MARMI-82606 format. One record per residue: residue number from 0; x, y, z of N, C-alpha, C in turn. Coordinates in steps of 0.2 Angstrom, whole numbers, m for minus. Last residue first. Layout:
BEGIN
     k     n.x     n.y     n.z    ca.x    ca.y    ca.z     c.x     c.y     c.z
   NUM       X       Y       Z       X       Y       Z       X       Y       Z
...
This chain:
BEGIN
     k     n.x     n.y     n.z    ca.x    ca.y    ca.z     c.x     c.y     c.z
    66     198      23     m53     205      19     m53     207      26     m58
    65     186      23     m38     189      25     m44     195      25     m48
    64     175      10     m32     181      13     m31     184      22     m41
    63     165       3     m23     166       9     m28     174      12     m28
    62     160     m11     m17     162      m9     m15     164      m2     m25
    61     145     m23     m11     148     m18     m18     154     m13     m15
    60     140     m41     m10     141     m31      m7     145     m31     m11
    59     140     m50     m13     131     m49     m10     135     m42      m9
    58     149     m60     m19     145     m55     m22     138     m52     m21
    57     155     m66      m7     149     m69     m12     146     m66     m17
    56     163     m52      m5     158     m57      m2     153     m60      m4
    55     160     m43     m20     162     m46     m16     158     m48     m11
    54     161     m33     m36     156     m35     m29     161     m40     m25
    53     164     m15     m37     169     m22     m39     163     m25     m31
    52     163      m2     m51     159      m7     m44     163     m13     m44
    51     174      11     m55     174       5     m57     168       2     m48
    50     178      24     m66     175      22     m60     173      14     m58
    49     192      28     m75     187      26     m74     183      22     m66
    48     206      29     m75     202      34     m74     194      34     m74
    47     210      13     m83     214      20     m77     209      23     m78
    46     210      m1     m85     203       5     m84     205      11     m81
    45     223      m7     m83     218      m8     m90     213      m1     m93
    44     223      m6     m72     228      m2     m77     227      m1     m82
    43     216     m18     m65     214     m11     m67     219      m7     m70
    42     215     m31     m81     220     m29     m76     215     m20     m76
    41     200     m42     m84     204     m36     m85     208     m35     m79
    40     195     m57     m91     199     m55     m88     201     m46     m89
    39     178     m57     m98     183     m57    m100     189     m55     m95
    38     163     m57     m97     168     m61     m95     175     m62     m95
    37     164     m43    m109     160     m46    m105     162     m51    m103
    36     165     m33    m118     173     m38    m115     170     m42    m109
    35     157     m30    m129     161     m38    m131     167     m41    m127
    34     143     m25    m118     153     m26    m119     154     m32    m122
    33     133     m29    m110     133     m22    m117     138     m27    m119
    32     137     m35     m99     131     m37    m103     132     m34    m109
    31     149     m34     m89     144     m30     m94     142     m33     m99
    30     160     m38     m80     153     m39     m79     151     m33     m83
    29     177     m45     m81     173     m40     m83     166     m40     m83
    28     186     m49     m67     182     m50     m72     177     m46     m72
    27     203     m43     m64     196     m47     m61     192     m46     m68
    26     221     m48     m58     217     m46     m63     209     m49     m61
    25     231     m35     m51     229     m40     m49     222     m42     m54
    24     239     m23     m45     235     m26     m51     235     m33     m54
    23     243     m19     m34     246     m24     m37     245     m27     m42
    22     230     m13     m31     233      m8     m31     241     m14     m33
    21     220     m21     m32     219     m18     m36     227     m13     m38
    20     222     m28     m19     225     m31     m27     224     m26     m32
    19     221     m15      m8     228     m21      m9     228     m22     m17
    18     208     m15     m10     213      m8     m15     217     m14     m14
    17     202     m27      m8     203     m27     m16     205     m20     m14
    16     206     m25       6     207     m28       4     208     m31      m4
    15     200     m13      10     202     m12      10     208     m21       7
    14     185     m19      11     186     m15       6     195     m15       3
    13     184     m37      14     184     m30      15     188     m25       9
    12     186     m50      10     180     m49      15     181     m42      17
    11     183     m57      m7     187     m55      m1     181     m50       4
    10     191     m69     m19     187     m67     m14     186     m62      m6
     9     196     m80     m32     197     m76     m26     189     m72     m22
     8     194     m86     m42     193     m91     m38     194     m85     m29
     7     199     m78     m54     204     m85     m52     201     m89     m46
     6     193     m62     m49     197     m69     m53     198     m73     m50
     5     181     m50     m45     188     m54     m43     189     m61     m48
     4     172     m43     m54     171     m45     m49     177     m52     m49
     3     165     m24     m60     170     m30     m57     170     m36     m53
     2     155     m15     m69     156     m20     m64     163     m25     m64
     1     157       2     m75     159      m6     m73     159      m8     m67
     0     144      16     m74     149      13     m72     149       5     m75
């Protein structure tokens, strides 16, 4: 499962807010130390068909989404 974090200083207070930004295809940061893409910005449309977890709430909470 891929982990994403909000890009460009964004943070979220709810899962609904994350879903809205996923629907608008806003950038997130790819977090997987085993991947050459670690730390790079990625659009949710680039990960179509994947299950991702998004860290939010100052990285203390996790929400899971099927893209």
